[in-house]
N, C-alpha and C positions, 0 to 999 in steps of 0.2 A: 387786670391777668398780665404777670407774668409773660414776656416776653419764648416764642414754644415753648409755653404750657401746651394744652390743651384738653378739650373735654370731648364723652360723650357723651348721654344721655345716654342709660338701656332704658329698652325696654324688655317686660314678661308680658309673654301672651296664657293669661290664665287657662284653665276652664276645671269642667268637675275633677280631673285625676291630679292638679297641684296648675307650674309654670315651664312657658321654654322661655331661656331665654341667650339669645346671641350677648356675647363677650364684646371678639374681635375676628374680625373679617378679610381680606387678604382687599376685596374693595375695599375698603371703608378709607374716609381719605385721614385718618389716626395715622393709617400702616400705609410702612415702612419696607420692615424687615420683622422675620421671627427669626431668634437666635434661642429659645428655651417660652418653655412655659413651665411654671410651678408653681406652688399652691402653702402659705406658712399657714400657723396656725398660733395663736396667740390668744393669752387671758386679761380679764376684762384688768383694764388699768398699765398695765408694761406702754413702753414706750420706747420705738425701735428705731433711733436718729442717733446721730449722724448720719450721713452718707451720702456722697456724690460718682460719678463714672463721668473717665475720660473717651471713653469708647462706646457705652451705649444710651441708650438711652431705653426709660420704663414704663410701662403700658401699666397702669395695676388701677383692680381695680377688688372691691370684697362681694364673695358672692356669700357667705352668713355674717350676720354681727353688724356690727360699725366699727369701722375706722375716721380715724381724723387725719387724712393726708396733711401736710404741714409743709410745703416748698419755699426755697427760702432764694434768689437774684446772689450771686457773692458773682458772678463775673464780670470780669476788668471786659470794660469798653460795653454793657446789657446796656440800653435803655431804660430798664425796669430794672439795674446792680440797686441792690436794700433792701426789696418790697420780700412780702410776706402777702403768704393765701393761703386760704383751707381748704379743705374742700373733706364734705364729712357723707365716707361714700358708708353701704352697705343695703341693711334691709330696709329703711327708707328712704331713700337717693340713689338707688343706681345709676353710676358711673363708672368710668371709663376712664385716667386719666393719663395721658402722656409725659411728661417730666425726662424734657431734651436731658443731652451732654450736659454736664458739668453744671449743673442748679442744686445744692443742700438740697435732700431732701429725708423724711423719714413719716410713719406714723402712730396712733395711739391707738390701742384697741378700749371700745367710749362704750358708756353701758355695763346689763350686768353679764352678757353670754362673751364666753369667745368671739371670733372673728375669720373668718378663714378670706386669706390677701392672697389673689391670686396677681401675678405679672409673669407681662412674657415682655422682655429684654431679649434686642434687640441684636445681641452678641451672644452668645456661649455664653458662661462661667467657664472661666479657662485657667484652675488651682493652680501651674504654673505659676502664674505672671496674672493675679484676681484684679478682677479693670474695678478695686474699691479702695475710697478713702474714703475714711470711719474719725468722726470725735463724739464726746459725749453731750448723749440730750440737751447738756445746761450747759453749751458749754457758750460760752461773755462772747463769742466769734458770731452768732447770732440772735437778733436781736429776739426772740422771741421766748413765752409760756411755756407751756404744754399741761400748768394746769386750765381747768374750768373759766373760760372767761363769764363776768354776768355785766350781765349787759341790758 
């Protein structure tokens, strides 16, 4: 796994009423600080990639539908430089993925329904000076193909 990326298996506590699932707690080992929380909806097949941050870590989960979350380590001097990791997150596999600053990442809404992704970045968004460094999902700088892999 890419150096600094962490994964927390989320647990659904279900009964006849439905379920409750904690996503992030202040006493979790994966937690460092709260910046803000937001949710985004993506329609099936939509790819939201690539980007990275210089100041914040992202803690991402999907609370409805499924997302393929992909991370790529382009950090100079990193022991895992050049590595790619995929995480299938959502209804079928409830996970919280912590993506450290400077690690390139994105996700694709997979399946037949929209995906609701919740992010808990460690810094609040600054509209005057956004900590967002973006490039196209099909950038030749990242060795990754967003198509379905036939394994």
